[in-house]
N, C-alpha and C positions, 0 to 999 in steps of 0.2 A: 197269493195270485188278486190282484184288484179285480172290480167289478167288470171292467173291459178286457180282462185276462191280461193284461200287460204288465211288465216287472223291469225296471232299470237300475242300474247302478246307483249309489248314494249320491247325492250332490249338495252343494248350497242350500239350492231353493227346494230340494227334498231329501232331509237327511236319513240316515237310519235310525230308526227308532227304536229305541231300547226300553223296555221296563225291566227295572231292578226291584225283585220283591223282598224287600227288609232294609232297614236303613240304619242299620248297625254298622260296624267296623267293616266288616265285608262288603256290606253293600256300598259305603260311602268309598271304601277304597276302590270297588269298581266301577260307580260313576268317576272318579278321578282319573282312572286309568282310562277311561272309556274319552274323556274329554282333554286331556293331555298329550293328545297324538294328533296330527296333523293330515295323518294319510286317507284317515275315512271320515266325513261328516256324520256326526252323529248329534241326537237329542235325546235327553235321557230323563225317562220318569222313576223317581224314587219313591214307591210304594210302601207304608209300612201301615199296619193295623191299628198301631197306638197313634194319638195325636201329636206325638214327640217322637225326634229321631234320635239316635246314636246308640238303641241298643242296649247290650251289656256293659256300656260306658256309662250310661244313667242307669240301668237297672241290674246291675250285675255284679260292677265293682263296688267295693264295700265303701261308705260316704264317710269313713275315717281316713281315705286314701286322696288326699287333696292333690297331689301330684298325677298321680295315674287318672283321677277324674279329669285333669285338666286337660286330658287329650279331646275332649270335645271340642275345645278351641282350635285344635288342629281339625278336627273333623268339621266342625262348621264353615271352614274357609272351602271346602269342596261346597256346600251348598250354597255358598255366594254365585257359583259360576253361572252364567247365565244360560249353559247349554242342558243344565241340570234343573228339574223341577221337583222340589219335595211335595210329596202327597198324601199326606200322614191321614190318619183315622178311618182307610180304608183296606178294608178285609177281604184280602182274593179268598173267593170259594163262596164267600154269603153276599159281600155287596157287588161283586161280577163275577161271573165263573172265569175259571184259567181259559177255557175256550174262548171264550169272548173278551179277555182281555188278549188273548193273542192275535185276534182279528185286528186289534188297535194298534198293535205294534208288530216291527218287523223280527226283533228277537227278544227273549224274556232272560235273565239270572234270576235265578232263585238265590237268595241268600239269607233266608230267613231262620237258620241257626237250628240247633237243639234244643229245645227248653223242656224237655221232659224229663225227669228225674228216673233213675234206674232203682228197684227195689231190693230190698236185702234178700227177701225171700225166707224170713225165718217166722217161727210162731212168736206170737205176739205184736208182728211188727203194726199192728192196725189197733192199736191200744193208742187212747187219748194221752197225747205225752209224747207222742213217735210223728215226727217231722222230716219233710223233704227239704234238703239244704234249699230248692229251688222254693219253695214256699217261704221259708224264713227270710232268704234274701230277696225275694220279692216284696215280703214287707216291709224291711227297714230300709230298701231304698225307695218305698214308695210307686211299687208299679198299679196301675189301676186292677189289674185282676187279682192280685194279690188275697189270698185267703186271709183277711184280716180275724175275724172272729175265732176261728178256729188256730189261729197261731196264738192270739192273745189267751187265749183258754188256757193252750198248752204252756205258757211263757207265765202263767199266774203262780207265784210263790215258790218258782224253781229254787233251788239251791243247789243242786250237782247237775251236770251235764256232760253228755258222753257224745261226742263226735265223730262218727265212725267215716274214716277217710283220711289221707295225708295228702292231698292234692292242695292247691291254692285257696279255693273255696272253702275248705275245710277250716285251713288256718284263718280266712277272714272272719268264720261263721264264730269260731272258738276268742279270737280276738275281740270282735264287737260284743259279746256277753259277759266277756271279762273286763271289759272298760267300766270305768267309774263316771259317774254321770256330767262332771265338769269335763271330761274327755271328750264326750259326745256332743257337748252343749254348740260347739260353732260349728259341727257338721250342718248339710242339708237335709237331714232325715226330715221327713213328717213331724208334727209337735206331738201326735199322738205316739208315735214311735219311742219317739224319747221320754215321755212321760214312762210307759209302759218299761221300757229299760232302766230307768231312773228306780222303777220301784221291786226292780229283781233284785232279793237278796242273795245272788249267785256268790258262791264259797269255793267251788270248784268246778273245774274244766278241764275233762280227759278227752285228749286227741286221739284216737284209736286206729292202728292201720295193721292190716293182716301180715305185711311182709317186714321187713327190717329196715331200718334208715337207708341205705343203700338204694332201696327199690322205691321210695317215697319221691311223688311227682312234685312236691313243692319247690320253690326256688328259693335261694336264699335271701332276697332282699323281703321276701314276706316271713321268712322263718325269724331272720333278726327284729323284725317288729315287735314278735312278741315280748323279747327282751324288755322292750320300752315301755310296757304297761305300767302306767303309773301308778295301780294299786294292787297288781298280781305278780307271784313270784312263779317263774317256770321251772318244772323239777323234770328231771330224765334220771332214768335208770342205767347205773353204768354197764349191766349185763346185758342189756338192749342195745349197745354200742360195740361187741363184743361179735366183729365180723368172720363169717366164714369165709373159704377161699373165693369165692365164687363173687361175694361182695366185696373183697380186698381187690379181684380184677377189677371190678367194676368202677370203684374207687380212683382206681389207678388210671384209668382211662377218661372218666367223665368228670371235669372241673367243678360242675355244679354238686356234684355227691361229695366231692373232696371239701368242698367250703362249706356245705351243709353238717358234713360230719364235723370240722371244725366247731361252728357254733354249737352243735348240739354237746362237745365234749367241754366246753366251757361251763354248760348247765349242770354238768353231775354233781359238783360239790354244794350245789343251792341249798339250801336248808329252809323249808317254809316259814313265815315270819308270821309270829302272833297277830289276827288282824285283817291280815292280807288274802285275797283269794290264791289259788293255785292252780297254775296251769300245767297240767302232768300231760307230758308227750310219752304215750306207752305203745311200743311196736312189737311185732309177732304174736297177737291177739285178733281173733277174730270172733264176732258177737255169733252165738247159735241160739239163742231167744232171749227174748223180753219178757221181764218179768213183770208181774202187776196183776192185779182185776181189775179194777174201776178206772187204772190210769197205770202209767209206765212207774215202778219202784225200783229196777235195777235190769243192768244186763249179764247174762252169762257168757262168759268167754272162755274159749280153747286157745290154749297157747299152740302156736303153729313153728313151723320149721319150713325154711326156705331150701330149697334143693338146687344142685347146680345148675340147673336151667332157669332159677328165679320161679319155678313152681312152688305154691304155698300146699304145705304136708300138716296136716293135724297133728298132736302128739297125745290128744288124751285127756292131758291135764284141764281141767276147768276151776275157773274161778267166778267170784261174782263181784260185780263192780256197780252201787249203788247210784242210781241216778233217777232224779225227777222229769229229764228230758231227755228224748235221744234224736241225734239229728242226724240221717244219712247223706253222705255228699260221696256217693261211689258212682258217679258218674251221669253222664246225658245221654238223651239220644233223640232223633228227630222223629215229625211226625209228617205224614205225607199233607200237602194239600190236595183237596179234591180233585183226581185227574193226575196228578203225577206222583210215580212210583215209588218207593221209599223200600229198600233192604230191612226186614224185620229184624235182621239178626244184628247189623250194624248201626242201623237209624241212620243210613245216608243214603242220599240217590245215587241209584248207579249210574257211573257217569266215567270218561275217559279224558285225562287232563280237563275237566272241566264241562265237557261236552255231554250232556245227557243223553243217556241209552235205554230205549225202550224195546221190551223185547230181543236184545242182544244187539240192536241196532242203534246209529245215532240217528236223536231225533233233531232236525233241522230247526235251527233258532231258537232252542232252549239250551240252558249252561246253567252250571253251578258255582258257586264259591263261599268259602266259610266253611261252617261245620257242619251244613248239609251236605257239604261236598266231602270232606275228608274226616269228619268226627270231630267231638271234642276234646281237640287237643292245642298246644301251643297256647300263646300270649295274645295281646291284642294285636302286635305289629306283626305275628304271625301272617295274619290275612291281608297283610298287603301284597304280600308275595306269592299267596294263594290267590287272591283276586287277578293279578297281572299275567297269573299264567291263564286265568279262564278267558280274559278279556284278550290276552295275545291270540288264542285260539279263534276268539269270536273276531277277532280283525282278520285276520286270516282265511276264514272263511268268507267275511265280505271282500276282500281283495281277490277271492278267487271266484267269484261270482255263485257261492255255495248259498249265500245270503244277499239277497236282493230287497229293494224297496217294492212296494206292493201299489202304489199308486195311493190316491188322498183316501184317507179314512176320518170318520169323526175324531174330535178332541176325544179326548180320555175324560178329562173333569169335566168336561158341559156332558158328556155321558153319564157320569157320575152323579151328578148333580139332578138331572133329570130323574133318577131312578130314586130320588129320596137322600143319595148318602150326603154325607157333610163333611166333603175333603176339606183336609187342613192344609193350606199354602203355605209359604215359605214366612210372609209377612204376620200369616196366622201365627206361627211357631213364635216369631218375634214377640208377638204380646203375650204369649204363655211366659216366655221367657221374661218379660219386664215384670209379669203380675208375680212370678215367683221371687225375683230379687226384690220387689216390694214388700212382698210376704216377708222374704227372711229379714229385711229392715225394722222390721218391727219387733224382732228379738234380737238387734244387734247382731244377724249373720248375714253373710254373702247373699244366701239363698235356702230359700225352704222348700222341698220339692212339696207339689201339690199333686196328690195321691187319687183323687176321683175324676174319672174320665169327663164326667158334667162340669166338675170344678174347670178343669183344662178348656175345653169346648164353651164354658161362660166366657171365660178370658179371650177368648177368640170373639163372641159375639159383642161383648162391652167395648172392644177396640172398634170394631166394624160398626158400631153404633155411632162412636164419637166423631 
């Protein structure tokens, strides 16, 4: 409600003001869906706590995936829309409360993802040398908040690695750690990351799945890329590919499973080559304990079986995998913004088709999209359909008069600056982008990611001073 109590439908003079919290794929797709329609006049503030846009496309997709990371070029076009304003380096809940943000806009779409890892819940998990994939990925993609000291201490001198999980992130981690230094040299990894990885004498990487290959969640493209490693052989045990009737039925109806099995069977006859690293895909094993005193030295693994419903059962058969480093990649969950409900079990905001639910009732003007809406599932493109569903609901609410403009309010960016915040706008991001390209050129690369927040902001200030 405006100060004088009046509301009105959106118009060209007073469009519906929408804040999208999170400038990753889900947020950018939501902004795109809002602005590529003519039924409801809108203006979008695309807010992110980092000074840079693109979310997991920048800080989640492995840097040795140049084609996948090129998605950022597609996403960038949405930022160029005059109806969209990128507002980076703003932490909702810190720089501005959720309640205050809602007073500046007519609707909010939360798209800030699910960034916290799930734990294994086993003895020894807190030993040095045990890492979450979220931390390792943040480190090698140059995320400003990556725990650099802890990750680099865990990687020092590592020869054998166990990655727990059989999703795409687990494959990314295994592949990056098994790469040779020349293979990584052309990526946009920060220089300190390249230096640490070049010094790692990794000899064996085991990617461990609790269930069988028919239940693995990785995609065939990711799986095939393991076979393209220049300095490593991929090994698979034939016994792990013997399918029970339930898995056979799954393979018969799921083309991704069928393709995955074909790739895996092609590696069964591989023999390790002296002098090359080994990447072993191992199924039907769950970690029950991490071994070691001062740091991780191994993983005790229980052989499992899968019942007809796909549930994991322990067999009691134990073995030990030597490991200097254990990386868990067993799922993600979302955390609440201060003032926003999140279901602790699912790690998502309660919602119905993207409309936020508070105490079982629809909260007018609040929406969700992406992982914080549906959980950590799908690929980058999945967020496009997901965001469109949410935006369709928002636009329907506006058309039906559920959402209405609430009179003049102060400009969000001006308010943030008055509080001492340093919002990064689109031209500022262009300065960061140019600085990273220039830094990469000094090493003959297309780009080198700047990983320190202060370095990112220094590039903005330097451009502004020119």
